[in-house]
N, CA, C and O of each residue as an XYZ file, in Angstrom:
656
protein
N      32.507    -81.481     31.013
C      31.847    -82.021     29.836
C      31.038    -80.912     29.170
O      30.194    -80.284     29.810
N      31.292    -80.676     27.901
C      30.654    -79.595     27.162
C      29.195    -79.933     26.846
O      28.871    -81.047     26.437
N      28.333    -78.946     27.046
C      26.912    -79.071     26.723
C      26.732    -78.485     25.329
O      27.139    -77.350     25.078
N      26.127    -79.246     24.421
C      26.015    -78.834     23.024
C      24.558    -78.605     22.617
O      23.687    -79.449     22.832
N      24.325    -77.421     22.016
C      23.001    -76.993     21.577
C      23.065    -76.681     20.079
O      24.027    -76.078     19.604
N      22.039    -77.094     19.346
C      21.942    -76.739     17.928
C      20.563    -76.127     17.678
O      19.537    -76.729     17.995
N      20.555    -74.923     17.107
C      19.319    -74.230     16.741
C      18.988    -74.574     15.293
O      19.867    -74.566     14.432
N      17.712    -74.878     15.027
C      17.339    -75.329     13.688
C      16.100    -74.588     13.172
O      15.069    -74.519     13.840
N      16.238    -74.035     11.957
C      15.093    -73.481     11.231
C      15.070    -74.139      9.859
O      15.611    -75.234      9.705
N      14.473    -73.520      8.872
C      14.333    -74.170      7.573
C      15.614    -74.098      6.743
O      16.178    -75.130      6.380
N      16.067    -72.895      6.446
C      17.211    -72.730      5.546
C      18.516    -72.391      6.217
O      19.559    -72.383      5.563
N      18.489    -72.109      7.508
C      19.677    -71.779      8.294
C      20.342    -70.484      7.846
O      21.567    -70.367      7.845
N      19.492    -69.487      7.455
C      20.064    -68.182      7.123
C      19.385    -67.026      7.871
O      19.880    -65.899      7.835
N      18.266    -67.290      8.543
C      17.540    -66.214      9.239
C      17.421    -66.498     10.736
O      18.197    -65.986     11.543
N      16.441    -67.318     11.087
C      16.097    -67.517     12.493
C      17.160    -68.270     13.283
O      17.562    -67.821     14.357
N      17.617    -69.395     12.774
C      18.558    -70.190     13.576
C      19.918    -69.518     13.749
O      20.478    -69.604     14.841
N      20.493    -68.844     12.723
C      21.747    -68.147     13.009
C      21.548    -66.982     13.981
O      22.451    -66.636     14.742
N      20.356    -66.381     13.946
C      20.060    -65.306     14.888
C      20.017    -65.870     16.311
O      20.596    -65.290     17.230
N      19.334    -66.995     16.486
C      19.258    -67.626     17.807
C      20.641    -68.057     18.281
O      20.974    -67.916     19.457
N      21.437    -68.581     17.363
C      22.804    -68.996     17.708
C      23.623    -67.800     18.195
O      24.308    -67.894     19.213
N      23.558    -66.680     17.478
C      24.336    -65.494     17.844
C      23.923    -64.944     19.212
O      24.772    -64.598     20.034
N      22.622    -64.869     19.442
C      22.129    -64.355     20.729
C      22.535    -65.297     21.863
O      22.973    -64.849     22.922
N      22.387    -66.596     21.637
C      22.730    -67.556     22.688
C      24.233    -67.540     22.976
O      24.642    -67.658     24.131
N      25.062    -67.395     21.926
C      26.509    -67.259     22.143
C      26.797    -66.086     23.079
O      27.621    -66.188     23.987
N      26.107    -64.976     22.844
C      26.302    -63.792     23.690
C      25.880    -64.070     25.130
O      26.574    -63.668     26.065
N      24.750    -64.753     25.319
C      24.280    -65.079     26.673
C      25.260    -66.014     27.380
O      25.529    -65.854     28.571
N      25.789    -66.985     26.645
C      26.766    -67.926     27.200
C      28.023    -67.166     27.631
O      28.555    -67.415     28.712
N      28.492    -66.251     26.802
C      29.681    -65.464     27.133
C      29.434    -64.578     28.357
O      30.276    -64.497     29.251
N      28.276    -63.918     28.390
C      27.922    -63.057     29.529
C      27.882    -63.855     30.828
O      28.206    -63.329     31.893
N      27.488    -65.115     30.741
C      27.373    -65.983     31.923
C      28.706    -66.636     32.296
O      28.795    -67.347     33.296
N      29.738    -66.392     31.490
C      31.039    -66.990     31.766
C      31.078    -68.491     31.517
O      31.848    -69.210     32.155
N      30.248    -68.966     30.591
C      30.159    -70.405     30.324
C      30.833    -70.834     29.020
O      30.649    -71.963     28.564
N      31.612    -69.931     28.424
C      32.327    -70.301     27.205
C      33.229    -71.494     27.504
O      33.892    -71.542     28.541
N      33.244    -72.432     26.602
C      34.012    -73.652     26.805
C      33.205    -74.750     27.479
O      33.526    -75.933     27.365
N      32.142    -74.339     28.189
C      31.272    -75.316     28.839
C      29.993    -75.550     28.046
O      29.392    -76.622     28.116
N      29.585    -74.528     27.287
C      28.383    -74.608     26.452
C      28.767    -74.182     25.040
O      29.336    -73.111     24.831
N      28.446    -75.033     24.084
C      28.683    -74.716     22.678
C      27.348    -74.663     21.956
O      26.435    -75.431     22.258
N      27.244    -73.752     21.001
C      26.016    -73.630     20.219
C      26.360    -73.463     18.753
O      27.342    -72.813     18.396
N      25.537    -74.058     17.916
C      25.640    -73.856     16.490
C      24.233    -73.902     15.910
O      23.254    -73.909     16.656
N      24.127    -73.934     14.595
C      22.801    -73.939     13.983
C      22.836    -74.689     12.662
O      23.898    -74.949     12.095
N      21.642    -75.027     12.188
C      21.494    -75.760     10.935
C      20.071    -75.562     10.422
O      19.225    -74.973     11.095
N      19.830    -76.066      9.216
C      18.508    -75.995      8.612
C      17.949    -77.379      8.358
O      18.700    -78.340      8.194
N      16.633    -77.479      8.327
C      16.017    -78.766      8.000
C      16.170    -79.067      6.512
O      16.110    -80.225      6.099
N      16.367    -78.029      5.714
C      16.543    -78.184      4.275
C      17.906    -77.630      3.866
O      18.487    -76.811      4.577
N      18.403    -78.072      2.740
C      19.737    -77.685      2.305
C      19.782    -76.586      1.266
O      20.800    -76.416      0.596
N      18.698    -75.832      1.114
C      18.613    -74.815      0.067
C      19.768    -73.821      0.077
O      20.235    -73.405     -0.983
N      20.231    -73.437      1.258
C      21.229    -72.361      1.361
C      22.588    -72.847      1.852
O      23.425    -72.038      2.252
N      22.817    -74.159      1.825
C      24.089    -74.697      2.317
C      25.264    -73.943      1.697
O      25.303    -73.695      0.491
N      26.211    -73.590      2.548
C      27.404    -72.891      2.099
C      27.271    -71.383      2.024
O      28.269    -70.686      1.842
N      26.058    -70.865      2.161
C      25.841    -69.413      2.110
C      25.970    -68.804      3.498
O      25.862    -69.498      4.509
N      26.202    -67.501      3.530
C      26.208    -66.772      4.786
C      24.789    -66.492      5.238
O      23.829    -66.814      4.538
N      24.662    -65.895      6.398
C      23.344    -65.509      6.909
C      22.746    -64.436      6.002
O      23.467    -63.689      5.340
N      21.419    -64.375      5.984
C      20.707    -63.348      5.230
C      21.244    -61.980      5.661
O      21.430    -61.751      6.856
N      21.497    -61.067      4.718
C      22.027    -59.746      5.077
C      21.152    -58.989      6.086
O      21.661    -58.198      6.880
N      19.837    -59.233      6.052
C      18.954    -58.576      7.024
C      19.177    -59.141      8.420
O      19.091    -58.408      9.405
N      19.461    -60.437      8.515
C      19.798    -61.047      9.805
C      21.067    -60.418     10.349
O      21.127    -60.017     11.512
N      22.080    -60.336      9.500
C      23.373    -59.773      9.897
C      23.197    -58.320     10.349
O      23.753    -57.911     11.368
N      22.422    -57.542      9.585
C      22.224    -56.124      9.907
C      21.506    -55.942     11.248
O      21.914    -55.115     12.064
N      20.444    -56.710     11.476
C      19.684    -56.589     12.733
C      20.541    -57.044     13.914
O      20.510    -56.426     14.978
N      21.297    -58.110     13.730
C      22.183    -58.553     14.811
C      23.233    -57.487     15.125
O      23.452    -57.147     16.287
N      23.872    -56.969     14.095
C      24.917    -55.947     14.284
C      24.352    -54.700     14.958
O      24.961    -54.140     15.870
N      23.188    -54.281     14.498
C      22.522    -53.090     15.047
C      22.229    -53.248     16.540
O      22.136    -52.264     17.273
N      22.087    -54.498     16.976
C      21.753    -54.769     18.375
C      22.937    -55.326     19.177
O      22.758    -55.869     20.267
N      24.137    -55.183     18.626
C      25.346    -55.533     19.367
C      25.783    -56.989     19.306
O      26.610    -57.425     20.107
N      25.234    -57.740     18.363
C      25.617    -59.144     18.218
C      26.458    -59.314     16.967
O      26.292    -58.592     15.983
N      27.354    -60.269     17.019
C      28.124    -60.621     15.839
C      27.665    -61.954     15.305
O      27.022    -62.732     16.011
N      27.998    -62.219     14.048
C      27.731    -63.544     13.509
C      28.727    -63.852     12.407
O      28.950    -63.052     11.499
N      29.309    -65.013     12.511
C      30.181    -65.547     11.477
C      29.536    -66.875     11.125
O      29.724    -67.867     11.828
N      28.776    -66.896     10.039
C      27.872    -68.010      9.808
C      27.971    -68.553      8.388
O      28.094    -67.797      7.425
N      27.915    -69.864      8.278
C      27.783    -70.550      7.000
C      26.661    -71.572      7.155
O      26.710    -72.432      8.035
N      25.657    -71.473      6.301
C      24.485    -72.350      6.397
C      24.861    -73.803      6.115
O      25.727    -74.105      5.294
N      24.169    -74.688      6.834
C      24.352    -76.124      6.629
C      23.043    -76.829      6.947
O      22.142    -76.256      7.560
N      22.956    -78.077      6.523
C      21.754    -78.867      6.735
C      21.948    -79.790      7.930
O      23.006    -80.401      8.087
N      20.923    -79.889      8.769
C      20.974    -80.753      9.945
C      21.058    -82.220      9.514
O      20.340    -82.657      8.614
N      21.934    -82.961     10.163
C      22.117    -84.385      9.878
C      21.666    -85.212     11.086
O      22.049    -84.903     12.215
N      20.866    -86.249     10.869
C      20.408    -87.075     11.988
C      21.544    -87.636     12.847
O      21.363    -87.844     14.046
N      22.689    -87.876     12.258
C      23.832    -88.409     13.021
C      24.304    -87.448     14.103
O      24.980    -87.866     15.043
N      23.962    -86.173     13.987
C      24.388    -85.180     14.982
C      23.713    -85.384     16.330
O      24.249    -84.965     17.356
N      22.549    -86.020     16.345
C      21.857    -86.245     17.613
C      22.777    -86.904     18.640
O      22.675    -86.619     19.833
N      23.658    -87.766     18.194
C      24.532    -88.523     19.105
C      25.427    -87.622     19.943
O      25.769    -87.977     21.071
N      25.815    -86.455     19.412
C      26.702    -85.578     20.183
C      26.031    -84.287     20.675
O      26.686    -83.436     21.278
N      24.742    -84.148     20.418
C      24.014    -82.960     20.882
C      23.233    -83.265     22.160
O      22.692    -84.357     22.331
N      23.188    -82.278     23.047
C      22.391    -82.402     24.265
C      20.991    -81.832     24.074
O      20.035    -82.286     24.702
N      20.878    -80.827     23.194
C      19.608    -80.145     22.989
C      19.539    -79.667     21.544
O      20.500    -79.104     21.019
N      18.391    -79.897     20.907
C      18.145    -79.426     19.549
C      16.950    -78.480     19.650
O      15.853    -78.889     20.030
N      17.173    -77.216     19.308
C      16.164    -76.184     19.521
C      15.534    -75.790     18.188
O      16.183    -75.190     17.330
N      14.263    -76.138     18.033
C      13.504    -75.842     16.817
C      12.902    -74.450     16.925
O      12.488    -74.020     18.001
N      12.857    -73.748     15.789
C      12.317    -72.391     15.795
C      10.821    -72.340     15.524
O      10.182    -71.325     15.799
N      10.246    -73.423     14.987
C       8.785    -73.474     14.871
C       8.314    -74.922     14.919
O       9.125    -75.848     14.910
N       7.006    -75.108     14.969
C       6.419    -76.441     15.136
C       6.725    -77.364     13.959
O       6.845    -78.574     14.148
N       6.853    -76.824     12.762
C       7.204    -77.630     11.604
C       8.603    -78.213     11.750
O       8.834    -79.381     11.437
N       9.527    -77.396     12.224
C      10.892    -77.881     12.465
C      10.884    -78.936     13.563
O      11.584    -79.945     13.472
N      10.099    -78.700     14.589
C       9.992    -79.655     15.702
C       9.566    -81.027     15.186
O      10.182    -82.042     15.512
N       8.505    -81.046     14.375
C       8.020    -82.319     13.824
C       9.076    -82.982     12.929
O       9.309    -84.186     13.030
N       9.701    -82.209     12.070
C      10.724    -82.748     11.169
C      11.888    -83.336     11.957
O      12.341    -84.444     11.670
N      12.365    -82.604     12.938
C      13.502    -83.071     13.732
C      13.167    -84.324     14.524
O      13.987    -85.237     14.631
N      11.970    -84.367     15.076
C      11.580    -85.571     15.827
C      11.449    -86.781     14.902
O      11.739    -87.906     15.308
N      11.014    -86.554     13.666
C      10.965    -87.653     12.688
C      12.367    -88.120     12.315
O      12.587    -89.310     12.090
N      13.305    -87.199     12.248
C      14.690    -87.529     11.884
C      15.443    -88.236     13.012
O      16.433    -88.927     12.768
N      14.972    -88.061     14.235
C      15.676    -88.609     15.398
C      15.758    -90.130     15.313
O      14.743    -90.801     15.120
N      16.969    -90.674     15.458
C      17.137    -92.127     15.364
C      16.502    -92.904     16.519
O      16.144    -94.070     16.354
N      16.359    -92.268     17.686
C      15.803    -92.948     18.850
C      14.800    -92.038     19.551
O      14.747    -90.837     19.287
N      14.005    -92.621     20.448
C      13.081    -91.816     21.250
C      13.850    -90.852     22.152
O      13.404    -89.729     22.390
N      15.006    -91.293     22.654
C      15.853    -90.425     23.481
C      16.289    -89.204     22.694
O      16.293    -88.089     23.216
N      16.657    -89.415     21.435
C      17.063    -88.293     20.586
C      15.882    -87.370     20.310
O      16.033    -86.149     20.337
N      14.722    -87.932     20.047
C      13.531    -87.114     19.799
C      13.201    -86.244     21.013
O      12.702    -85.129     20.865
N      13.481    -86.754     22.202
C      13.209    -85.995     23.429
C      14.149    -84.805     23.604
O      13.888    -83.932     24.431
N      15.220    -84.759     22.851
C      16.167    -83.636     22.912
C      15.648    -82.413     22.169
O      16.199    -81.323     22.322
N      14.602    -82.573     21.369
C      14.099    -81.493     20.524
C      13.060    -80.675     21.281
O      12.090    -81.217     21.810
N      13.276    -79.365     21.326
C      12.369    -78.448     22.019
C      12.149    -77.201     21.168
O      12.985    -76.857     20.332
N      11.038    -76.538     21.381
C      10.772    -75.257     20.718
C      11.441    -74.129     21.497
O      11.358    -74.087     22.724
N      12.100    -73.223     20.793
C      12.803    -72.114     21.442
C      11.887    -71.309     22.355
O      12.240    -71.026     23.499
N      10.724    -70.944     21.859
C       9.855    -70.062     22.650
C       9.226    -70.753     23.851
O       8.580    -70.099     24.670
N       9.404    -72.062     23.969
C       8.924    -72.744     25.177
C       9.744    -72.307     26.392
O       9.354    -72.561     27.531
N      10.867    -71.656     26.148
C      11.721    -71.144     27.232
C      11.389    -69.698     27.592
O      12.026    -69.120     28.472
N      10.405    -69.113     26.927
C       9.970    -67.741     27.222
C       8.689    -67.814     28.037
O       7.640    -68.162     27.494
N       8.745    -67.492     29.338
C       7.556    -67.598     30.183
C       6.410    -66.674     29.756
O       5.257    -66.922     30.111
N       6.710    -65.623     29.006
C       5.670    -64.689     28.575
C       5.056    -65.076     27.232
O       4.098    -64.441     26.791
N       5.591    -66.109     26.575
C       5.084    -66.512     25.259
C       3.712    -67.162     25.386
O       3.410    -67.824     26.379
N       2.891    -66.963     24.366
C       1.565    -67.575     24.291
C       1.764    -69.066     24.027
O       2.253    -69.449     22.964
N       1.387    -69.903     24.986
C       1.626    -71.343     24.851
C       0.880    -71.959     23.662
O       1.184    -73.079     23.252
N      -0.082    -71.237     23.116
C      -0.809    -71.732     21.951
C      -0.091    -71.451     20.637
O      -0.444    -72.016     19.602
N       0.920    -70.574     20.676
C       1.679    -70.240     19.463
C       3.120    -69.974     19.852
O       3.482    -68.852     20.207
N       3.934    -71.004     19.784
C       5.339    -70.884     20.173
C       6.278    -70.769     18.973
O       7.494    -70.895     19.124
N       5.725    -70.532     17.790
C       6.553    -70.389     16.599
C       7.236    -69.027     16.558
O       6.653    -68.015     16.949
N       8.471    -69.015     16.083
C       9.135    -67.773     15.695
C       8.846    -67.655     14.197
O       9.348    -68.463     13.415
N       8.048    -66.663     13.779
C       7.669    -66.548     12.370
C       8.889    -66.363     11.461
O       9.869    -65.722     11.840
N       8.812    -66.927     10.273
C       9.893    -66.806      9.294
C       9.880    -65.398      8.700
O       8.898    -65.014      8.065
N      10.945    -64.622      8.892
C      10.966    -63.260      8.387
C      11.429    -63.133      6.938
O      11.413    -62.033      6.386
N      11.837    -64.227      6.316
C      12.527    -64.206      5.027
C      11.784    -63.423      3.944
O      12.406    -62.659      3.207
N      10.479    -63.597      3.838
C       9.730    -62.974      2.743
C       9.200    -61.588      3.077
O       8.445    -61.010      2.294
N       9.582    -61.049      4.225
C       9.109    -59.726      4.618
C      10.243    -58.727      4.704
O      11.331    -58.933      4.165
N       9.959    -57.649      5.390
C      10.939    -56.584      5.549
C      11.752    -56.737      6.821
O      11.648    -57.739      7.527
N      12.555    -55.737      7.098
C      13.445    -55.745      8.257
C      12.657    -55.839      9.560
O      13.157    -56.393     10.539
N      11.430    -55.305      9.590
C      10.641    -55.370     10.816
C      10.402    -56.807     11.261
O      10.343    -57.071     12.462
N      10.263    -57.735     10.332
C      10.102    -59.149     10.687
C      11.356    -59.724     11.332
O      11.268    -60.580     12.213
N      12.509    -59.262     10.901
C      13.772    -59.703     11.488
C      13.934    -59.119     12.893
O      14.453    -59.777     13.795
N      13.486    -57.887     13.062
C      13.530    -57.265     14.392
C      12.602    -57.988     15.353
O      12.956    -58.216     16.510
N      11.408    -58.351     14.876
C      10.461    -59.113     15.697
C      11.052    -60.480     16.060
O      10.920    -60.947     17.191
N      11.693    -61.101     15.095
C      12.346    -62.390     15.324
C      13.399    -62.250     16.425
O      13.464    -63.080     17.332
N      14.217    -61.208     16.350
C      15.245    -60.988     17.374
C      14.616    -60.802     18.748
O      15.118    -61.341     19.735
N      13.534    -60.052     18.823
C      12.864    -59.846     20.113
C      12.414    -61.180     20.711
O      12.587    -61.416     21.906
N      11.838    -62.048     19.883
C      11.382    -63.354     20.362
C      12.552    -64.226     20.798
O      12.478    -64.912     21.817
N      13.624    -64.197     20.029
C      14.818    -64.974     20.357
C      15.410    -64.488     21.680
O      15.746    -65.295     22.546
N      15.536    -63.182     21.831
C      16.085    -62.634     23.073
C      15.208    -62.994     24.270
O      15.721    -63.341     25.334
N      13.899    -62.914     24.100
C      12.978    -63.206     25.196
C      13.097    -64.648     25.676
O      12.879    -64.929     26.855
N      13.439    -65.551     24.782
C      13.550    -66.966     25.150
C      14.954    -67.362     25.616
O      15.117    -68.379     26.290
N      15.953    -66.577     25.267
C      17.346    -66.979     25.507
C      17.721    -67.075     26.981
O      18.484    -67.962     27.362
N      17.203    -66.185     27.812
C      17.528    -66.274     29.240
C      16.960    -67.546     29.856
O      17.637    -68.218     30.635
N      15.720    -67.876     29.510
C      15.113    -69.109     30.006
C      15.826    -70.341     29.490
O      15.988    -71.325     30.211
N      16.253    -70.283     28.232
C      17.007    -71.398     27.661
C      18.329    -71.572     28.404
O      18.704    -72.690     28.755
N      19.024    -70.479     28.642
C      20.297    -70.573     29.360
C      20.083    -71.131     30.765
O      20.878    -71.948     31.229
N      19.035    -70.708     31.438
C      18.733    -71.241     32.774
C      18.472    -72.745     32.712
O      18.930    -73.488     33.581
N      17.743    -73.200     31.695
C      17.456    -74.629     31.547
C      18.737    -75.415     31.261
O      18.922    -76.516     31.779
N      19.611    -74.852     30.443
C      20.890    -75.510     30.139
C      21.727    -75.622     31.401
O      22.305    -76.672     31.682
N      21.788    -74.532     32.163
C      22.546    -74.558     33.431
C      22.005    -75.642     34.369
O      22.768    -76.401     34.968
N      20.685    -75.698     34.481
C      20.046    -76.689     35.353
C      20.387    -78.113     34.900
O      20.688    -78.983     35.717
N      20.335    -78.327     33.601
C      20.650    -79.649     33.066
C      22.122    -79.993     33.306
O      22.457    -81.130     33.636
N      22.990    -79.000     33.135
C      24.428    -79.236     33.364
C      24.689    -79.595     34.834
O      25.492    -80.480     35.130
N      24.007    -78.904     35.741
C      24.162    -79.195     37.165
C      23.644    -80.591     37.483
O      24.223    -81.293     38.312
N      22.557    -81.000     36.830
C      21.994    -82.324     37.017
C      22.939    -83.413     36.545
O      22.999    -84.490     37.137
N      23.683    -83.132     35.468
C      24.660    -84.102     34.963
C      25.846    -84.237     35.902
O      26.420    -85.317     36.041
N      26.213    -83.124     36.552
C      27.379    -83.127     37.434
C      27.079    -83.798     38.770
O      27.987    -84.280     39.448
N      25.803    -83.827     39.145
C      25.418    -84.378     40.450
C      25.459    -85.891     40.481
O      25.161    -86.496     41.511
């Protein structure tokens, strides 16, 4: 049974496609392709149909990640087939939990940096790099990478729990 994860930020052109690309790489490295699927979306539809921000693509490429991305807006109906919805900041977390049709669906929503044991528990947001320079995208990638191993471990644990 495939475990499905969706990363969500505001416009789905910076943070969430970056998290999706990094997580895809972690899943492949772990030999879990076909068992874990990941995609991404935005809470708003401003950039629907567009590719990832060129700075996102450049930073990912520079660090050995690929991305083939088209922005889309998160739909509440997706909760039914998702196992985990990963918000990139507290605003997304609140929006997604409001969109959730049931309490069970709302419980599927988690902050990405909550999977990084070194993250400051008082600030688990991945800052939006859109209005800044490339350094903000690099910082975003560092935060995403730091949380991805913990996220993969949590997904593995959940998958094992389902199989038991």
